[in-house]
C-alpha positions in Angstrom: -16.1 9.4 -23.5 -19.7 8.9 -22.4 -19.8 5.8 -24.7 -17.5 3.8 -22.5 -16.6 5.5 -19.2 -18.8 5.2 -16.2 -21.0 8.3 -15.5 -19.8 8.3 -11.9 -16.2 8.6 -13.1 -17.1 11.5 -15.4 -19.0 13.3 -12.7 -16.2 12.9 -10.1 -13.6 15.1 -12.0 -13.6 18.7 -13.0 -11.5 18.2 -16.1 -12.1 15.1 -18.3 -8.4 14.9 -19.1 -7.9 13.8 -15.5 -9.9 10.6 -15.8 -7.6 7.6 -15.5 -8.4 5.6 -18.7 -6.1 2.8 -17.6 -8.3 1.8 -14.6 -10.5 -1.1 -15.6 -13.2 -0.2 -13.0 -13.8 3.1 -14.9 -14.3 1.2 -18.2 -16.9 -1.6 -17.8 -17.1 -3.7 -21.0 -20.8 -4.6 -20.4 -21.9 -1.0 -20.7 -19.9 0.1 -23.8 -22.4 1.8 -26.1 -21.9 0.2 -29.5 -24.7 2.1 -31.4 -27.9 0.9 -33.0 -26.4 -0.5 -36.2 -23.8 -2.6 -34.4 -26.3 -4.0 -32.0 -28.7 -4.8 -34.8 -25.9 -6.5 -36.7 -24.9 -8.6 -33.7 -28.5 -9.6 -33.1 -29.0 -10.6 -36.7 -26.1 -13.1 -36.8 -27.2 -16.6 -35.8 -25.1 -18.6 -33.3 -23.5 -15.6 -31.6 -22.9 -16.4 -27.9 -22.8 -14.0 -25.0 -19.1 -14.7 -24.6 -18.4 -13.6 -28.2 -20.4 -10.4 -27.7 -18.5 -9.6 -24.5 -15.2 -10.2 -26.2 -16.3 -7.9 -29.0 -17.3 -5.2 -26.5 -13.9 -5.6 -24.8 -12.1 -5.1 -28.1 -14.2 -2.0 -28.8 -13.5 -0.7 -25.4 -9.8 -1.2 -25.8 -9.8 0.6 -29.2 -11.7 3.6 -27.9 -9.5 3.6 -24.8 -6.4 3.8 -26.9 -7.9 6.5 -29.1 -8.9 8.7 -26.1 -5.6 8.1 -24.4 -3.8 9.4 -27.5 -6.1 12.4 -27.8 -5.6 13.3 -24.1 -1.8 12.9 -24.6 -1.7 15.2 -27.6 -4.1 17.8 -26.3 -2.6 20.9 -24.6 
């Protein structure tokens, strides 16, 4: 969850299953941690605009959000 949830949101709760993953202010797209290889791949492609990178980050955030929501739903 550290990859895409604000540190303030993580620090404010006692149990990470209580974090509201549907609130967009807890999940800023600009700060989604993509990893070294993904950042290198995005930088190596010519003609990539900032808008495209932001859309890619939003798609990554949405996928991780869905995954974490399902894991929280299924956990006891």
